[in-house]
PDB file of the backbone (N, CA, C, O) and the ligand in Angstrom, with CONECT records:
HET     ZN  A 101       1
ATOM      1  N   MET A   1      19.436  21.644 -22.774  1.00  0.00           N
ATOM      2  CA  MET A   1      19.242  20.211 -22.563  1.00  0.00           C
ATOM      3  C   MET A   1      17.946  19.959 -21.783  1.00  0.00           C
ATOM      4  O   MET A   1      17.917  19.151 -20.854  1.00  0.00           O
ATOM      5  N   GLY A   2      16.907  20.643 -22.165  1.00  0.00           N
ATOM      6  CA  GLY A   2      15.676  20.451 -21.422  1.00  0.00           C
ATOM      7  C   GLY A   2      14.797  19.371 -22.033  1.00  0.00           C
ATOM      8  O   GLY A   2      13.605  19.261 -21.747  1.00  0.00           O
ATOM      9  N   ASN A   3      15.426  18.593 -22.870  1.00  0.00           N
ATOM     10  CA  ASN A   3      14.628  17.581 -23.536  1.00  0.00           C
ATOM     11  C   ASN A   3      14.584  16.298 -22.710  1.00  0.00           C
ATOM     12  O   ASN A   3      15.380  15.377 -22.894  1.00  0.00           O
ATOM     13  N   LYS A   4      13.641  16.281 -21.815  1.00  0.00           N
ATOM     14  CA  LYS A   4      13.545  15.142 -20.907  1.00  0.00           C
ATOM     15  C   LYS A   4      12.562  14.140 -21.485  1.00  0.00           C
ATOM     16  O   LYS A   4      11.347  14.277 -21.337  1.00  0.00           O
ATOM     17  N   ARG A   5      13.093  13.162 -22.127  1.00  0.00           N
ATOM     18  CA  ARG A   5      12.177  12.185 -22.705  1.00  0.00           C
ATOM     19  C   ARG A   5      11.927  11.067 -21.705  1.00  0.00           C
ATOM     20  O   ARG A   5      12.819  10.635 -20.976  1.00  0.00           O
ATOM     21  N   ARG A   6      10.717  10.633 -21.701  1.00  0.00           N
ATOM     22  CA  ARG A   6      10.336   9.698 -20.657  1.00  0.00           C
ATOM     23  C   ARG A   6      10.593   8.247 -21.047  1.00  0.00           C
ATOM     24  O   ARG A   6       9.800   7.348 -20.764  1.00  0.00           O
ATOM     25  N   GLY A   7      11.693   8.062 -21.684  1.00  0.00           N
ATOM     26  CA  GLY A   7      12.120   6.701 -21.962  1.00  0.00           C
ATOM     27  C   GLY A   7      11.085   5.891 -22.708  1.00  0.00           C
ATOM     28  O   GLY A   7      10.250   6.426 -23.437  1.00  0.00           O
ATOM     29  N   ARG A   8      11.157   4.629 -22.515  1.00  0.00           N
ATOM     30  CA  ARG A   8      10.219   3.731 -23.161  1.00  0.00           C
ATOM     31  C   ARG A   8       8.999   3.609 -22.275  1.00  0.00           C
ATOM     32  O   ARG A   8       9.063   3.036 -21.187  1.00  0.00           O
ATOM     33  N   GLU A   9       7.908   4.138 -22.736  1.00  0.00           N
ATOM     34  CA  GLU A   9       6.710   4.001 -21.935  1.00  0.00           C
ATOM     35  C   GLU A   9       6.057   2.674 -22.208  1.00  0.00           C
ATOM     36  O   GLU A   9       5.915   2.246 -23.353  1.00  0.00           O
ATOM     37  N   ARG A  10       5.669   2.043 -21.145  1.00  0.00           N
ATOM     38  CA  ARG A  10       4.961   0.782 -21.314  1.00  0.00           C
ATOM     39  C   ARG A  10       3.581   1.069 -21.884  1.00  0.00           C
ATOM     40  O   ARG A  10       2.886   1.992 -21.459  1.00  0.00           O
ATOM     41  N   ILE A  11       3.222   0.279 -22.822  1.00  0.00           N
ATOM     42  CA  ILE A  11       1.927   0.480 -23.450  1.00  0.00           C
ATOM     43  C   ILE A  11       1.066  -0.751 -23.222  1.00  0.00           C
ATOM     44  O   ILE A  11       1.523  -1.886 -23.357  1.00  0.00           O
ATOM     45  N   GLU A  12      -0.167  -0.505 -22.880  1.00  0.00           N
ATOM     46  CA  GLU A  12      -1.087  -1.606 -22.629  1.00  0.00           C
ATOM     47  C   GLU A  12      -2.261  -1.508 -23.584  1.00  0.00           C
ATOM     48  O   GLU A  12      -2.572  -0.442 -24.116  1.00  0.00           O
ATOM     49  N   ARG A  13      -2.883  -2.610 -23.781  1.00  0.00           N
ATOM     50  CA  ARG A  13      -4.049  -2.618 -24.650  1.00  0.00           C
ATOM     51  C   ARG A  13      -5.293  -2.798 -23.786  1.00  0.00           C
ATOM     52  O   ARG A  13      -5.352  -3.666 -22.915  1.00  0.00           O
ATOM     53  N   CYS A  14      -6.260  -1.970 -24.049  1.00  0.00           N
ATOM     54  CA  CYS A  14      -7.500  -2.045 -23.291  1.00  0.00           C
ATOM     55  C   CYS A  14      -8.157  -3.401 -23.507  1.00  0.00           C
ATOM     56  O   CYS A  14      -8.345  -3.836 -24.643  1.00  0.00           O
ATOM     57  N   SER A  15      -8.503  -4.059 -22.416  1.00  0.00           N
ATOM     58  CA  SER A  15      -9.077  -5.396 -22.524  1.00  0.00           C
ATOM     59  C   SER A  15     -10.479  -5.362 -23.103  1.00  0.00           C
ATOM     60  O   SER A  15     -11.008  -6.389 -23.529  1.00  0.00           O
ATOM     61  N   SER A  16     -11.071  -4.193 -23.118  1.00  0.00           N
ATOM     62  CA  SER A  16     -12.455  -4.120 -23.560  1.00  0.00           C
ATOM     63  C   SER A  16     -12.579  -3.687 -25.019  1.00  0.00           C
ATOM     64  O   SER A  16     -13.243  -4.350 -25.816  1.00  0.00           O
ATOM     65  N   CYS A  17     -11.943  -2.584 -25.356  1.00  0.00           N
ATOM     66  CA  CYS A  17     -12.124  -2.067 -26.704  1.00  0.00           C
ATOM     67  C   CYS A  17     -10.865  -2.197 -27.550  1.00  0.00           C
ATOM     68  O   CYS A  17     -10.894  -1.916 -28.748  1.00  0.00           O
ATOM     69  N   GLY A  18      -9.765  -2.619 -26.943  1.00  0.00           N
ATOM     70  CA  GLY A  18      -8.561  -2.856 -27.709  1.00  0.00           C
ATOM     71  C   GLY A  18      -7.737  -1.619 -27.998  1.00  0.00           C
ATOM     72  O   GLY A  18      -6.745  -1.682 -28.724  1.00  0.00           O
ATOM     73  N   ARG A  19      -8.140  -0.509 -27.440  1.00  0.00           N
ATOM     74  CA  ARG A  19      -7.400   0.721 -27.662  1.00  0.00           C
ATOM     75  C   ARG A  19      -6.051   0.647 -26.961  1.00  0.00           C
ATOM     76  O   ARG A  19      -5.928   0.067 -25.883  1.00  0.00           O
ATOM     77  N   VAL A  20      -5.058   1.234 -27.578  1.00  0.00           N
ATOM     78  CA  VAL A  20      -3.724   1.232 -26.984  1.00  0.00           C
ATOM     79  C   VAL A  20      -3.604   2.436 -26.056  1.00  0.00           C
ATOM     80  O   VAL A  20      -3.809   3.578 -26.465  1.00  0.00           O
ATOM     81  N   VAL A  21      -3.273   2.160 -24.813  1.00  0.00           N
ATOM     82  CA  VAL A  21      -3.146   3.224 -23.827  1.00  0.00           C
ATOM     83  C   VAL A  21      -1.796   3.126 -23.127  1.00  0.00           C
ATOM     84  O   VAL A  21      -1.335   2.026 -22.820  1.00  0.00           O
ATOM     85  N   PRO A  22      -1.162   4.261 -22.873  1.00  0.00           N
ATOM     86  CA  PRO A  22       0.059   4.229 -22.077  1.00  0.00           C
ATOM     87  C   PRO A  22      -0.232   3.753 -20.657  1.00  0.00           C
ATOM     88  O   PRO A  22      -1.297   4.030 -20.105  1.00  0.00           O
ATOM     89  N   ARG A  23       0.689   3.062 -20.097  1.00  0.00           N
ATOM     90  CA  ARG A  23       0.528   2.450 -18.786  1.00  0.00           C
ATOM     91  C   ARG A  23       0.002   3.421 -17.712  1.00  0.00           C
ATOM     92  O   ARG A  23      -0.850   3.070 -16.895  1.00  0.00           O
ATOM     93  N   ASP A  24       0.532   4.632 -17.742  1.00  0.00           N
ATOM     94  CA  ASP A  24       0.130   5.550 -16.675  1.00  0.00           C
ATOM     95  C   ASP A  24      -1.271   6.106 -16.885  1.00  0.00           C
ATOM     96  O   ASP A  24      -1.829   6.747 -15.995  1.00  0.00           O
ATOM     97  N   LYS A  25      -1.833   5.865 -18.045  1.00  0.00           N
ATOM     98  CA  LYS A  25      -3.207   6.312 -18.259  1.00  0.00           C
ATOM     99  C   LYS A  25      -4.176   5.139 -18.221  1.00  0.00           C
ATOM    100  O   LYS A  25      -5.390   5.327 -18.129  1.00  0.00           O
ATOM    101  N   ALA A  26      -3.641   3.950 -18.290  1.00  0.00           N
ATOM    102  CA  ALA A  26      -4.507   2.785 -18.251  1.00  0.00           C
ATOM    103  C   ALA A  26      -4.941   2.521 -16.819  1.00  0.00           C
ATOM    104  O   ALA A  26      -4.236   2.847 -15.864  1.00  0.00           O
ATOM    105  N   VAL A  27      -6.093   1.936 -16.696  1.00  0.00           N
ATOM    106  CA  VAL A  27      -6.593   1.562 -15.384  1.00  0.00           C
ATOM    107  C   VAL A  27      -6.343   0.078 -15.201  1.00  0.00           C
ATOM    108  O   VAL A  27      -6.836  -0.763 -15.953  1.00  0.00           O
ATOM    109  N   GLU A  28      -5.565  -0.208 -14.180  1.00  0.00           N
ATOM    110  CA  GLU A  28      -5.209  -1.594 -13.945  1.00  0.00           C
ATOM    111  C   GLU A  28      -6.263  -2.244 -13.060  1.00  0.00           C
ATOM    112  O   GLU A  28      -6.674  -1.696 -12.037  1.00  0.00           O
ATOM    113  N   TYR A  29      -6.675  -3.397 -13.474  1.00  0.00           N
ATOM    114  CA  TYR A  29      -7.655  -4.095 -12.669  1.00  0.00           C
ATOM    115  C   TYR A  29      -7.225  -5.541 -12.521  1.00  0.00           C
ATOM    116  O   TYR A  29      -7.106  -6.260 -13.513  1.00  0.00           O
ATOM    117  N   THR A  30      -6.996  -5.965 -11.316  1.00  0.00           N
ATOM    118  CA  THR A  30      -6.569  -7.333 -11.068  1.00  0.00           C
ATOM    119  C   THR A  30      -7.800  -8.188 -10.829  1.00  0.00           C
ATOM    120  O   THR A  30      -8.596  -7.951  -9.920  1.00  0.00           O
ATOM    121  N   ARG A  31      -7.915  -9.159 -11.657  1.00  0.00           N
ATOM    122  CA  ARG A  31      -9.056 -10.038 -11.563  1.00  0.00           C
ATOM    123  C   ARG A  31      -8.561 -11.375 -11.041  1.00  0.00           C
ATOM    124  O   ARG A  31      -7.513 -11.858 -11.470  1.00  0.00           O
ATOM    125  N   ARG A  32      -9.285 -11.965 -10.140  1.00  0.00           N
ATOM    126  CA  ARG A  32      -8.861 -13.245  -9.613  1.00  0.00           C
ATOM    127  C   ARG A  32      -9.668 -14.359 -10.265  1.00  0.00           C
ATOM    128  O   ARG A  32     -10.892 -14.421 -10.152  1.00  0.00           O
ATOM    129  N   THR A  33      -8.960 -15.210 -10.934  1.00  0.00           N
ATOM    130  CA  THR A  33      -9.624 -16.350 -11.529  1.00  0.00           C
ATOM    131  C   THR A  33      -9.489 -17.522 -10.567  1.00  0.00           C
ATOM    132  O   THR A  33      -8.389 -17.855 -10.127  1.00  0.00           O
ATOM    133  N   PHE A  34     -10.577 -18.122 -10.257  1.00  0.00           N
ATOM    134  CA  PHE A  34     -10.560 -19.203  -9.290  1.00  0.00           C
ATOM    135  C   PHE A  34     -11.175 -20.431  -9.919  1.00  0.00           C
ATOM    136  O   PHE A  34     -12.284 -20.400 -10.452  1.00  0.00           O
ATOM    137  N   PHE A  35     -10.437 -21.491  -9.844  1.00  0.00           N
ATOM    138  CA  PHE A  35     -10.911 -22.724 -10.470  1.00  0.00           C
ATOM    139  C   PHE A  35     -10.797 -23.860  -9.483  1.00  0.00           C
ATOM    140  O   PHE A  35      -9.752 -24.055  -8.861  1.00  0.00           O
ATOM    141  N   THR A  36     -11.854 -24.597  -9.343  1.00  0.00           N
ATOM    142  CA  THR A  36     -11.802 -25.763  -8.476  1.00  0.00           C
ATOM    143  C   THR A  36     -12.579 -26.909  -9.096  1.00  0.00           C
ATOM    144  O   THR A  36     -13.593 -26.693  -9.759  1.00  0.00           O
ATOM    145  N   THR A  37     -12.106 -28.119  -8.881  1.00  0.00           N
ATOM    146  CA  THR A  37     -12.810 -29.276  -9.420  1.00  0.00           C
ATOM    147  C   THR A  37     -13.944 -29.722  -8.506  1.00  0.00           C
ATOM    148  O   THR A  37     -14.732 -30.601  -8.857  1.00  0.00           O
ATOM    149  N   ASP A  38     -14.017 -29.102  -7.328  1.00  0.00           N
ATOM    150  CA  ASP A  38     -15.104 -29.364  -6.388  1.00  0.00           C
ATOM    151  C   ASP A  38     -15.197 -30.819  -5.953  1.00  0.00           C
ATOM    152  O   ASP A  38     -16.293 -31.330  -5.721  1.00  0.00           O
ATOM    153  N   LEU A  39     -14.108 -31.455  -5.846  1.00  0.00           N
ATOM    154  CA  LEU A  39     -14.110 -32.819  -5.338  1.00  0.00           C
ATOM    155  C   LEU A  39     -13.786 -32.775  -3.854  1.00  0.00           C
ATOM    156  O   LEU A  39     -12.848 -32.106  -3.422  1.00  0.00           O
ATOM    157  N   LYS A  40     -14.565 -33.486  -3.102  1.00  0.00           N
ATOM    158  CA  LYS A  40     -14.361 -33.454  -1.659  1.00  0.00           C
ATOM    159  C   LYS A  40     -13.358 -34.523  -1.235  1.00  0.00           C
ATOM    160  O   LYS A  40     -13.660 -35.405  -0.432  1.00  0.00           O
ATOM    161  N   GLY A  41     -12.205 -34.421  -1.777  1.00  0.00           N
ATOM    162  CA  GLY A  41     -11.211 -35.429  -1.406  1.00  0.00           C
ATOM    163  C   GLY A  41      -9.830 -34.945  -1.767  1.00  0.00           C
ATOM    164  O   GLY A  41      -9.619 -33.754  -1.997  1.00  0.00           O
ATOM    165  N   GLN A  42      -8.910 -35.848  -1.815  1.00  0.00           N
ATOM    166  CA  GLN A  42      -7.532 -35.479  -2.112  1.00  0.00           C
ATOM    167  C   GLN A  42      -7.339 -35.136  -3.578  1.00  0.00           C
ATOM    168  O   GLN A  42      -6.360 -34.497  -3.964  1.00  0.00           O
ATOM    169  N   ASP A  43      -8.298 -35.576  -4.385  1.00  0.00           N
ATOM    170  CA  ASP A  43      -8.171 -35.305  -5.805  1.00  0.00           C
ATOM    171  C   ASP A  43      -8.577 -33.885  -6.168  1.00  0.00           C
ATOM    172  O   ASP A  43      -8.425 -33.445  -7.308  1.00  0.00           O
ATOM    173  N   ASN A  44      -9.094 -33.187  -5.179  1.00  0.00           N
ATOM    174  CA  ASN A  44      -9.560 -31.836  -5.458  1.00  0.00           C
ATOM    175  C   ASN A  44      -8.398 -30.945  -5.902  1.00  0.00           C
ATOM    176  O   ASN A  44      -7.329 -30.919  -5.291  1.00  0.00           O
ATOM    177  N   VAL A  45      -8.640 -30.253  -6.936  1.00  0.00           N
ATOM    178  CA  VAL A  45      -7.630 -29.339  -7.449  1.00  0.00           C
ATOM    179  C   VAL A  45      -8.174 -27.924  -7.374  1.00  0.00           C
ATOM    180  O   VAL A  45      -9.204 -27.606  -7.970  1.00  0.00           O
ATOM    181  N   THR A  46      -7.484 -27.097  -6.648  1.00  0.00           N
ATOM    182  CA  THR A  46      -7.870 -25.691  -6.660  1.00  0.00           C
ATOM    183  C   THR A  46      -6.756 -24.898  -7.307  1.00  0.00           C
ATOM    184  O   THR A  46      -5.567 -25.149  -7.106  1.00  0.00           O
ATOM    185  N   TYR A  47      -7.177 -23.968  -8.063  1.00  0.00           N
ATOM    186  CA  TYR A  47      -6.214 -23.198  -8.817  1.00  0.00           C
ATOM    187  C   TYR A  47      -6.702 -21.771  -8.848  1.00  0.00           C
ATOM    188  O   TYR A  47      -7.816 -21.503  -9.299  1.00  0.00           O
ATOM    189  N   SER A  48      -5.904 -20.876  -8.388  1.00  0.00           N
ATOM    190  CA  SER A  48      -6.308 -19.478  -8.468  1.00  0.00           C
ATOM    191  C   SER A  48      -5.192 -18.691  -9.131  1.00  0.00           C
ATOM    192  O   SER A  48      -4.010 -19.018  -9.029  1.00  0.00           O
ATOM    193  N   ASP A  49      -5.604 -17.682  -9.788  1.00  0.00           N
ATOM    194  CA  ASP A  49      -4.671 -16.960 -10.634  1.00  0.00           C
ATOM    195  C   ASP A  49      -5.061 -15.484 -10.634  1.00  0.00           C
ATOM    196  O   ASP A  49      -6.230 -15.136 -10.794  1.00  0.00           O
ATOM    197  N   TYR A  50      -4.093 -14.654 -10.457  1.00  0.00           N
ATOM    198  CA  TYR A  50      -4.368 -13.223 -10.547  1.00  0.00           C
ATOM    199  C   TYR A  50      -3.976 -12.747 -11.926  1.00  0.00           C
ATOM    200  O   TYR A  50      -2.847 -12.937 -12.378  1.00  0.00           O
ATOM    201  N   ARG A  51      -4.899 -12.147 -12.557  1.00  0.00           N
ATOM    202  CA  ARG A  51      -4.606 -11.675 -13.888  1.00  0.00           C
ATOM    203  C   ARG A  51      -4.823 -10.166 -13.958  1.00  0.00           C
ATOM    204  O   ARG A  51      -5.875  -9.656 -13.570  1.00  0.00           O
ATOM    205  N   ASP A  52      -3.840  -9.486 -14.444  1.00  0.00           N
ATOM    206  CA  ASP A  52      -3.966  -8.037 -14.561  1.00  0.00           C
ATOM    207  C   ASP A  52      -4.558  -7.681 -15.914  1.00  0.00           C
ATOM    208  O   ASP A  52      -4.073  -8.095 -16.967  1.00  0.00           O
ATOM    209  N   SER A  53      -5.607  -6.909 -15.844  1.00  0.00           N
ATOM    210  CA  SER A  53      -6.182  -6.404 -17.077  1.00  0.00           C
ATOM    211  C   SER A  53      -6.032  -4.895 -17.074  1.00  0.00           C
ATOM    212  O   SER A  53      -6.021  -4.256 -16.022  1.00  0.00           O
ATOM    213  N   TYR A  54      -5.919  -4.353 -18.239  1.00  0.00           N
ATOM    214  CA  TYR A  54      -5.824  -2.908 -18.347  1.00  0.00           C
ATOM    215  C   TYR A  54      -6.986  -2.405 -19.183  1.00  0.00           C
ATOM    216  O   TYR A  54      -7.371  -3.009 -20.184  1.00  0.00           O
ATOM    217  N   TYR A  55      -7.527  -1.292 -18.746  1.00  0.00           N
ATOM    218  CA  TYR A  55      -8.628  -0.694 -19.467  1.00  0.00           C
ATOM    219  C   TYR A  55      -8.316   0.758 -19.743  1.00  0.00           C
ATOM    220  O   TYR A  55      -7.624   1.416 -18.966  1.00  0.00           O
ATOM    221  N   CYS A  56      -8.827   1.248 -20.845  1.00  0.00           N
ATOM    222  CA  CYS A  56      -8.726   2.673 -21.088  1.00  0.00           C
ATOM    223  C   CYS A  56      -9.725   3.363 -20.162  1.00  0.00           C
ATOM    224  O   CYS A  56     -10.617   2.727 -19.600  1.00  0.00           O
ATOM    225  N   ILE A  57      -9.559   4.648 -20.020  1.00  0.00           N
ATOM    226  CA  ILE A  57     -10.336   5.361 -19.011  1.00  0.00           C
ATOM    227  C   ILE A  57     -11.834   5.275 -19.290  1.00  0.00           C
ATOM    228  O   ILE A  57     -12.633   5.115 -18.367  1.00  0.00           O
ATOM    229  N   SER A  58     -12.212   5.383 -20.561  1.00  0.00           N
ATOM    230  CA  SER A  58     -13.648   5.377 -20.834  1.00  0.00           C
ATOM    231  C   SER A  58     -14.262   4.013 -20.541  1.00  0.00           C
ATOM    232  O   SER A  58     -15.388   3.929 -20.051  1.00  0.00           O
ATOM    233  N   CYS A  59     -13.527   2.950 -20.838  1.00  0.00           N
ATOM    234  CA  CYS A  59     -14.047   1.618 -20.518  1.00  0.00           C
ATOM    235  C   CYS A  59     -14.073   1.405 -19.009  1.00  0.00           C
ATOM    236  O   CYS A  59     -14.996   0.790 -18.476  1.00  0.00           O
ATOM    237  N   ALA A  60     -13.065   1.911 -18.335  1.00  0.00           N
ATOM    238  CA  ALA A  60     -13.019   1.778 -16.883  1.00  0.00           C
ATOM    239  C   ALA A  60     -14.225   2.462 -16.256  1.00  0.00           C
ATOM    240  O   ALA A  60     -14.832   1.956 -15.312  1.00  0.00           O
ATOM    241  N   LYS A  61     -14.554   3.625 -16.806  1.00  0.00           N
ATOM    242  CA  LYS A  61     -15.712   4.343 -16.286  1.00  0.00           C
ATOM    243  C   LYS A  61     -16.975   3.559 -16.583  1.00  0.00           C
ATOM    244  O   LYS A  61     -17.854   3.396 -15.736  1.00  0.00           O
ATOM    245  N   HIS A  62     -17.032   3.083 -17.809  1.00  0.00           N
ATOM    246  CA  HIS A  62     -18.232   2.384 -18.252  1.00  0.00           C
ATOM    247  C   HIS A  62     -18.452   1.116 -17.444  1.00  0.00           C
ATOM    248  O   HIS A  62     -19.581   0.795 -17.074  1.00  0.00           O
ATOM    249  N   GLN A  63     -17.385   0.404 -17.175  1.00  0.00           N
ATOM    250  CA  GLN A  63     -17.521  -0.867 -16.464  1.00  0.00           C
ATOM    251  C   GLN A  63     -17.403  -0.703 -14.957  1.00  0.00           C
ATOM    252  O   GLN A  63     -17.327  -1.681 -14.212  1.00  0.00           O
ATOM    253  N   LYS A  64     -17.390   0.541 -14.528  1.00  0.00           N
ATOM    254  CA  LYS A  64     -17.356   0.867 -13.096  1.00  0.00           C
ATOM    255  C   LYS A  64     -16.141   0.249 -12.407  1.00  0.00           C
ATOM    256  O   LYS A  64     -16.214  -0.201 -11.264  1.00  0.00           O
ATOM    257  N   ILE A  65     -15.034   0.241 -13.127  1.00  0.00           N
ATOM    258  CA  ILE A  65     -13.830  -0.334 -12.546  1.00  0.00           C
ATOM    259  C   ILE A  65     -13.246   0.574 -11.478  1.00  0.00           C
ATOM    260  O   ILE A  65     -12.568   0.121 -10.556  1.00  0.00           O
ATOM    261  N   PHE A  66     -13.521   1.863 -11.621  1.00  0.00           N
ATOM    262  CA  PHE A  66     -13.036   2.782 -10.592  1.00  0.00           C
ATOM    263  C   PHE A  66     -13.616   2.398  -9.240  1.00  0.00           C
ATOM    264  O   PHE A  66     -12.920   2.409  -8.224  1.00  0.00           O
ATOM    265  N   GLU A  67     -14.894   2.058  -9.241  1.00  0.00           N
ATOM    266  CA  GLU A  67     -15.526   1.667  -7.990  1.00  0.00           C
ATOM    267  C   GLU A  67     -15.000   0.323  -7.497  1.00  0.00           C
ATOM    268  O   GLU A  67     -14.806   0.107  -6.301  1.00  0.00           O
ATOM    269  N   LYS A  68     -14.776  -0.578  -8.462  1.00  0.00           N
ATOM    270  CA  LYS A  68     -14.217  -1.870  -8.084  1.00  0.00           C
ATOM    271  C   LYS A  68     -12.832  -1.689  -7.464  1.00  0.00           C
ATOM    272  O   LYS A  68     -12.482  -2.330  -6.473  1.00  0.00           O
ATOM    273  N   LYS A  69     -12.063  -0.801  -8.076  1.00  0.00           N
ATOM    274  CA  LYS A  69     -10.716  -0.538  -7.554  1.00  0.00           C
ATOM    275  C   LYS A  69     -10.803   0.033  -6.155  1.00  0.00           C
ATOM    276  O   LYS A  69     -10.020  -0.313  -5.270  1.00  0.00           O
ATOM    277  N   LYS A  70     -11.783   0.927  -5.973  1.00  0.00           N
ATOM    278  CA  LYS A  70     -11.962   1.517  -4.660  1.00  0.00           C
ATOM    279  C   LYS A  70     -12.264   0.420  -3.640  1.00  0.00           C
ATOM    280  O   LYS A  70     -11.734   0.413  -2.529  1.00  0.00           O
ATOM    281  N   ALA A  71     -13.128  -0.502  -4.051  1.00  0.00           N
ATOM    282  CA  ALA A  71     -13.476  -1.616  -3.168  1.00  0.00           C
ATOM    283  C   ALA A  71     -12.258  -2.493  -2.903  1.00  0.00           C
ATOM    284  O   ALA A  71     -12.056  -2.976  -1.789  1.00  0.00           O
ATOM    285  N   GLN A  72     -11.454  -2.689  -3.936  1.00  0.00           N
ATOM    286  CA  GLN A  72     -10.239  -3.483  -3.773  1.00  0.00           C
ATOM    287  C   GLN A  72      -9.312  -2.829  -2.755  1.00  0.00           C
ATOM    288  O   GLN A  72      -8.772  -3.485  -1.864  1.00  0.00           O
ATOM    289  N   LEU A  73      -9.145  -1.525  -2.911  1.00  0.00           N
ATOM    290  CA  LEU A  73      -8.268  -0.795  -2.006  1.00  0.00           C
ATOM    291  C   LEU A  73      -8.790  -0.889  -0.579  1.00  0.00           C
ATOM    292  O   LEU A  73      -8.038  -1.111   0.370  1.00  0.00           O
ATOM    293  N   GLN A  74     -10.102  -0.713  -0.461  1.00  0.00           N
ATOM    294  CA  GLN A  74     -10.700  -0.744   0.856  1.00  0.00           C
ATOM    295  C   GLN A  74     -10.480  -2.117   1.496  1.00  0.00           C
ATOM    296  O   GLN A  74     -10.162  -2.229   2.680  1.00  0.00           O
ATOM    297  N   ARG A  75     -10.656  -3.143   0.687  1.00  0.00           N
ATOM    298  CA  ARG A  75     -10.491  -4.488   1.208  1.00  0.00           C
ATOM    299  C   ARG A  75      -9.055  -4.715   1.688  1.00  0.00           C
ATOM    300  O   ARG A  75      -8.824  -5.289   2.753  1.00  0.00           O
ATOM    301  N   SER A  76      -8.102  -4.254   0.882  1.00  0.00           N
ATOM    302  CA  SER A  76      -6.715  -4.484   1.275  1.00  0.00           C
ATOM    303  C   SER A  76      -6.376  -3.664   2.516  1.00  0.00           C
ATOM    304  O   SER A  76      -5.564  -4.074   3.346  1.00  0.00           O
ATOM    305  N   ARG A  77      -7.013  -2.499   2.626  1.00  0.00           N
ATOM    306  CA  ARG A  77      -6.763  -1.673   3.807  1.00  0.00           C
ATOM    307  C   ARG A  77      -7.333  -2.356   5.049  1.00  0.00           C
ATOM    308  O   ARG A  77      -6.729  -2.349   6.122  1.00  0.00           O
ATOM    309  N   GLU A  78      -8.515  -2.944   4.865  1.00  0.00           N
ATOM    310  CA  GLU A  78      -9.112  -3.668   5.980  1.00  0.00           C
ATOM    311  C   GLU A  78      -8.236  -4.834   6.398  1.00  0.00           C
ATOM    312  O   GLU A  78      -8.092  -5.134   7.583  1.00  0.00           O
ATOM    313  N   ARG A  79      -7.654  -5.483   5.400  1.00  0.00           N
ATOM    314  CA  ARG A  79      -6.797  -6.612   5.701  1.00  0.00           C
ATOM    315  C   ARG A  79      -5.568  -6.140   6.500  1.00  0.00           C
ATOM    316  O   ARG A  79      -5.086  -6.823   7.403  1.00  0.00           O
ATOM    317  N   GLU A  80      -5.091  -4.963   6.134  1.00  0.00           N
ATOM    318  CA  GLU A  80      -3.952  -4.427   6.873  1.00  0.00           C
ATOM    319  C   GLU A  80      -4.331  -4.134   8.323  1.00  0.00           C
ATOM    320  O   GLU A  80      -3.538  -4.333   9.243  1.00  0.00           O
ATOM    321  N   LEU A  81      -5.550  -3.662   8.499  1.00  0.00           N
ATOM    322  CA  LEU A  81      -5.968  -3.266   9.840  1.00  0.00           C
ATOM    323  C   LEU A  81      -6.271  -4.479  10.725  1.00  0.00           C
ATOM    324  O   LEU A  81      -5.877  -4.545  11.890  1.00  0.00           O
ATOM    325  N   TYR A  82      -6.986  -5.432  10.123  1.00  0.00           N
ATOM    326  CA  TYR A  82      -7.464  -6.536  10.966  1.00  0.00           C
ATOM    327  C   TYR A  82      -6.722  -7.841  10.723  1.00  0.00           C
ATOM    328  O   TYR A  82      -6.820  -8.775  11.519  1.00  0.00           O
ATOM    329  N   GLY A  83      -5.982  -7.904   9.624  1.00  0.00           N
ATOM    330  CA  GLY A  83      -5.350  -9.173   9.280  1.00  0.00           C
ATOM    331  C   GLY A  83      -4.169  -9.425  10.156  1.00  0.00           C
ATOM    332  O   GLY A  83      -3.504 -10.452  10.016  1.00  0.00           O
TER     333      GLY A  83
HETATM  334 ZN    ZN A 101     -11.327   0.692 -23.782  1.00  0.00          ZN2+
END
């Protein structure tokens, strides 16, 4: 009974090239979309949204997402320290 199947693996599609990658091999990148109407009053509407994108490894390398992720991690760590 050594047949350990890893259940249903989540599959993501690379946001850049459309390649299908398993979740554990995809590089997750959270992008923050920020929208504001820039009105200096009560009518001002700000809207921010976190959107998760997944990239295959080659696109992640190409788009330097690894470095962005590193920066993201560093930022969150700083927030933990000083926030
Ligand atoms: Zn890709």
